[in-house]
Every structure is written in C-alpha cells, then in structure tokens.
N, C-alpha and C positions, 0 to 999 in steps of 0.2 A: 514311476520315478524318473525315467529317461525323459518323458515329455515335460515334467516339471523342471528338470535341469535345463532343458533346451529353452523353455520360456524364461526362466530366471536369467540364463546366459544372454538371451536376446535383449532383455530390458537392461541388464547390467552393461552390455556393450553400448546401448543407446545413451545411457548416462555418462559412460566413459567418453563418448564422442563429444559430449558437452564439456567435459574436462579439457579436451583438446582445444576447444574454442577459447577457454580461459587461459590455458598455459602456453598457447601459441607454439606448440611443437615440443615443449619440454617433456622428456620421457624418463626422468630420473625417478627411481623409487628407492626406498630405504627401509630397513628393518627397524621396528620400534618396540618399546617395552609393552608388556601385556596389560590389558585392562583387567579389572578384578573378576569379571564374569566370562568374558570372551577373550581368548588369547589374541595378542597383537596381530593385526592384519586386516584384510578387507573381506566383507561378507555381502551377500545378496539377501535381502529380507522382504517379507510381505508386509504391506501396510494397508490399513482400512481407514475410512473416514465416515462421519455421521451426517454428511450432507443429505437432506431429504431428496434432492434432485441434483443431477450433474456430478455424481460421484467420480466420473471419469475425468473431471477437471483436475484431479490430483492423482498422480501415478500410484498404482496399487503395488508396485515393487520399487525398492530403493536400494541404495548402496550405503552400508554402515561400516565405518572404519573405527577400529579400537586402537587407542594409543595412550599409554601412561595413565590410565584411570579415567580418561575422557572418551566420549563417543562423538563421531562426526557423521551426521546423517545427511545424505544427499538425496533430495526429493524434488520431483518436477511438478510444476503447476501450470495450468493453462492460463497464462496471463492475459489472454484475450477475454477471459470470463472472470478472472479474479485479479484484483489490483490491491496495492498497498497492503501486501501480505505481511503479517507480523506474528511472531511467536512470543507470547507474554506469559511468563511463569512466575507466579507469586508476586505480581506487580512489577516485574523486571523484564526487560527486553533481552531475548536470547541473541548471542552473537552469531553472525552468519557471513558467508561469502557468496557472491553471485558467480556461478560457474559459467553460465552462458545460455544461449537461446537456440532452440531447434524448432522452426516453425512457430506455432503458438505456445509451445512449451518452454518454460524457463526453469532451469535447475538452480537450486540454492543448497548450500551446505551449512548446517546448523551445528554449533558446539553444544554438547549436552553432557550432563553428569549421568552416572549410573542410575541414580534415583529418578531423574527426569525421563530417561529413555524407557524406563519400566512402566511409566504411567501414561495415560492419554495426554497428548501434546495439545495445549489449548491455543490454536491459531485464531487470529482475527483477520478478516479480509473484507474488502468491498466486492460483493457479488454483482456482476455486471450483466443484467438481462439485456437482450438485444435492443440497441438504440437507447438505452437508459443509463442514468448515472448510477453510481454504486450504492448498494444497500448493505450497510455494515452488518456483518454476520460473524458468529462464533462457530468455529469448525474444530472438532476434536479429531486428531489423527492418532491412531494406535499402531505401534510397531510390534509385530509378532516376532519376538525374539526366538521363540521355539522353531521358527521357520528358517533361521539363519543358516546359510550354506557358505562355508569359507571358500573364497576363490583364489586367495593367495596370502602369503605371510608378510606382505609388504603393503604400504599405503603410498599414495602419490605425494610427491614433494611439491606442494603448492605454496611454499614460503611460510610466512608467519600466519598461524591460525588465530582467529578471534578468540577472546576469552568467553567463558560460559555466558556472562552477561555484559552488556554494553550500556553506556549512559544514554538516556533519552534526551535529545536536544529540543528545546522549546523556543520557537521564534515565529513571528508572523511574516518573516521574509519569504518571498516567493522564490522559485528556482531561477527565473529569468526576468530581466527588465530591459526595456528599450528606452534610451534617453538621448537627448540632443548633445552633440559634442560641444564642449566649452562650458557645460553646466557642472554643478557639483551634486554628487549622490550621497545622501545620508545613509550611513551604514546602520541597518536595523540591529537592535539589541537582541541578545539571546541568553538563555539560562539553560541549565542541564541538571538532571537528577538521575540517580541510580537507586531505585527503590525509594527509600525515604531520605537518602543522603544527597546533598547538593554537590555538584561537581564544578570544577573550574572550566571556563570556556576561553580559549585563546582565539583571537580574530586576526587573520592575515589578509592583506590585499595585494593583488597582482595585476599586471598588464600582460596579456598573452601576445608574445612576439614569436610567431611561427610555432615551433615545438617547445619554446622556452617560456617559463614563467618568470617575469621580471618583477621583483618586489617594488611596490610603490607605497609611499607614505600617505596616511590619511591624517588630516589635522582636525582636531575637535570633532571627531567622528564623521568627517566629510571627506569624500574621495573625489578629487578633481578629475573630470573626464576630459583631459586635454587632447587626447588623440582619438581618431576614429578606430574602431575595432572592438575587441572583447576585453573586458576587465573581469576579474574574479575576486570574490570574497570567500575565504575558507574559514569556517567555524570548526574548531576542534575541541571537543569536550573529553576530559580524561579523568580516571579515578584509580586509586591504588587498591581498591577493594577486590578486584579480580585481575588476573594476569593472562596475557596472551601465551601462545605456545613458546614464544621466545623469552618469556619472563618479564615482558614490558607491561606497563599499566594499561588497562583496558581503555578503549577510546571509541569515539564516534566522530565522523566528519560530515559536514554539510556544505555543499558548494553552491554559491549564488553567482550567476553569470549576468553581467551588464553589457549590453551591446550599444556602443556609442556610434552615432552617425549624424549626418547633416540632412535636415529636412525629413526626419523619420516621422511616420504616422504613429502617434502615441496610442497606447492602450486605453488611456483615460485622459480627460481634460477637465478644467474647472473654470468657473466664472464667478467673480466676486460681485454678486448682484446687490449686496447691501453695504459695500465699501467698509468692510471690517478687517481686511487683511493688510499687513504691512508690506512695504516694498521688498522685492527679492524673494517672494514665495515660490517654491517649487513643489510640484506634485509627483509622488512616486506611487506607481500602481503595478501590481503583479497578479497574474492568475494563479490561484492556489489549487494544487491537484493532489496533495498528499500531506500527511502530518497531522498534528493535534487539532489545528484550526479546521482543516478539511473534515476530519472525523466528527467534530462537533457539528459542523454544518450538515453532514450526511445524516446524522442522527435526527436533527431537527427537521429535515426535509422529508422524512419518511412518509409523513401524512400530508405533505403539500405538493411535492413534485418528484417525478422520476427523471426529469431533464433539467439540469441546473449547472451553473458555473459559479465558482467562488472566487472573489477578488479581495485583495487587500489594498485600500486606497488611503493615503495619508498626505498631508500638507506639512512642509517644513519652512521655517523662516531662513533668512540669509545666514544665520549662524548654525543651522542644522538642528534647531530645536523643533519638536513636534508642536503643531498649533492646536490649541483648544478653541473651538468656534464659539463665539458669543452670539451669533445669529446664523441664518442659513446661507449656504453657498450652493451654486448649481454644479453638479458633477455629471459628466458624460462618460459612459463606459462603452468601448467599442463593441458593436453588435456582431456576434458570430453569424456566419452565413446560414446555418441551420435554423436560426431564430427569426430570420427575415420573413415577414408576413404572418407570423404566429402571434397569438395572444401572449403577452409578456408581463410578468410581475417581478418586482424587485423588493428584497427584504434587507433590513439591517440586522446583523447578528451581533448582539452585545457581548461584552466580556463574560457575562454570567451565563451566556448561552441562550438568551431570549431573542425571539424573532419579532421585528417590527416592520409591518408592511408600509411601503412608500408609494406615492403616486409617481408614475413615470410616463414618458412619451418617447417615441422613436423618431429621431431626426438626423438625417444625413449620415446614416451608418452608426449612430450612437444611441444608447439608451440613456436618456437624461432624466434627472430627478433633483429635487432640492432636499438638503439635509443640514442639520446642525450638529451632526456627529460624524466622525470619521473612523475608519477601521475596516471591518469585514462586511462586504455586501454580497448578496446572492441574487443572480439574475436567473429566472426560471420560466419554463412553460408549465403552467399549473396543470395538475392532474396526476393521479397515482393509479397504476394498474393494479387490479386485484391479484393478490398473492395468496394461494391456498395455504392456510395454517396446517401444522403437523396433524392436529386432531381431525382436520377435514379429510386428509388422506386415510386416516384410521376409520372414520365413519364410512367412507366409500368402500374400503376393503371389507368391513363387516357386512355392509349391505350386499356386496357381491357374493360373499360367502353364504348369506341367508338365501339369496335368490337361487344359487346353485344347489343348496341343500333342499330347498322347496321343490326344485325340478327333479331331483333324485327321488324325493318322497313320492311325488306324483307318479313317476315311472314305476316305482316299486308297487304302488297300489294298483296301477293298471295291470301289471303283470300278474299279480296275485288274483285279481278278479277274473282275468282270462283263464287262469288255471282252474279256478273254481267252476267256471262255466263248462269247461271241457269235461270235468268230472261228472257233472249233471247229465251231459249228453251220453257219456259212456254207461251210465246207470240205466 
C-alpha cells in the first residue's frame, strides 16, 4: 500500500505541476460542496484505455475533482502521438480546459457528470505513427473509481469551469492566413450545434496592437487589412442548454489569425486561364489541421495516403461573395519542403465527402492543377503503411500459445520415455 501511495503521489504531483503552467502561480484553493458519490475534494485515480498499442500515450493515473454533483477529470495525453483529441458522449462534445504541457504530455481537464464518469469515456483522436498523418481512432478510457484515494478536501481555483457539454462549431475557416496589406479578407461563415440543437454564433473582428485587441468593423462580411500586422476573427457559439460553473451559458470559441504584410509569399495562387473571372477577385487559402473538415479528410485518406495536407481554397469577388466557377482555373498550392522530389497526388474533397483525383504538376515551389470546383483539396504522397488489425494480434498470440504448448508436450513425452527406459535397465 505504501508503494501504491508513493506512485499515486508522484503522478498526482506531475499533473499538479501542469496546473502551475496554466494558473501562472495562482495557489488559491477553496472548499466545495460534495458530489453525490465522492465527497467534495481532490482524488488520485487509476485509469486504463483500450488502445491495442501505445497505451502509455495516455496517463494511467489521473486527478479527479468532485464539486457540486460534477466531476472534473484531469488526464495527460502524449500529443506528439495523439492529436485533435475529443471526448464525445452521446453525440455531444464534452467541455474541457487545457491545463498545460510538460514535454510531449499535455494535460486536459474534462467536465463530467456522475453517469459519464462511471462509464467508459469514448475519446476520438488522430493517432500519429512516426512521420505520418493522423489515423482517426476511437479510444475508450475507463476511470477506476474504486481506486480513488483522497488527497485533500479542496480543489484548485482555476476560475470558471466549462459546462458538461459545449457547442461544436462548424466552419471551413483555417486557423491562420497570410495576405497582402491593402486587400480585403472575406470572413468565412460558421454554424454551431449542440447535439441536435442549433446554436447562435457571434463573430467579432480585431486588430492586434501589442497586448491589446482593438475592435475593427467588417463591412458586408469583408475585413479591410489596412495595416501590417495581425488581425483576428473570433467566433463564439453559445447555448443555454448547459451552464458553466459560474452559471453562464455554455460556449465555444474559435480564433482565426490573419497576418497582413507587404510582398508576402502566398500559400496559394490562381490563374484565370479561361477568362471567366470578374475584376477584383481575391483568393483565400488556409492549411486545415483540425476540425470537422480535417476529420472527414483523414477518414477518406485512410486507404490512400499516410502523408497528406488539407487545404481550403476559395475565390471571392470584389463584394466578398464566393465565386462559383463556370470553367476551369489554375490553382497553385505552396509545396511543403518534405514533399519536394516525392511523387505527389492531389484530390478534391467534395461537401459530401467524396474524393476526386486531379492531374497536377510541380512548378517553382507550387503544386499546380486545374479545377472547376473550389473548397477542400488534399495534397499527398501516395501510399499506406500496413497496420495490423486487432484480430491479427489475437491470431499471433494463439499461434504462440500453441507453439509453447507443443514444446511442453514434446518435453513431457521425452521425459516419460526416458523413465521407461531406465525401468527396463533396472529389470
């Protein structure tokens, strides 16, 4: 028992050190009401997961806080191996806080009900084999409540805790854009849902002036990039269906950064090879690395490529309206250094999730192709590494058991025969 307590204490201290990263030295603690099964306070608990390989990418011990009928589970993941980690329960996304990072391990704190904490927690994550893009996987994490050891009667004061569930914000907007100063940026649209319910989405635009966010107006969904520097678009979806620890409506925020400069090298470019575009057309492109669009792409690429990048590319007219192409245009997407000299393929990903392969060439640091559709494109190095299915490991295990059993049988037969020969000699 002493060894167990020491081990629990060590892991608990490690996760608390991540708390310090998040709270920047705040050390206030406060007594809280009791949860229905565990009294109010902080506990160390054992956890397990059903990953066939790489179980150590999720910590096997966690911190569990009980407060007023809710539980707050702090769990560490190896984010060098797992990305876009989501906890989805009953078609809804669980609320979480990012506590901090220690090496490759990142700690998150999830808000859970008593019912949820008692059942396996259905996480979804992109598993990142070495040098490869993510393979979307389901991972069940189980909290062993019988292992709970109370460490104190208080929990850490980390401000407002998220609600049990938060809205899922849906947009094709990338997280970062690079655009020429003096141009206008069309603000991508967004919607949000919480389960089957639609949520309101508020959009705010800012210019970053040092540590200050200065509100700037957008007209007709267009943001004028009049200055060099960073602009931000903040999407905020909220719903009254669930409440935060402070009693506020549950919400989700998504931040898009636009870097404005002179003579910038664009992520993508276009050429109107058939004279179909009006005057004043601008191109907006962003690399997509998370979210619903990326998850769809990852699912479709499972049988095509382990090495790929997802881009959203659109053209807008002078009034900020998206252009529907009547004929083909030539698009060029900046080529990442690891793709240079490799065989490259490019696919169009339709809104229905279908892949269409396009002919492409590499020219002056860009992957160029002609298309009559805009939206999501995937640049990849074709080829998928073999991944052993679960039943494959089971077959290997059974085969090993049979070989060992056969070896034992042969040994027993040999021993018995030897004993019989000895008896004949003695006679």
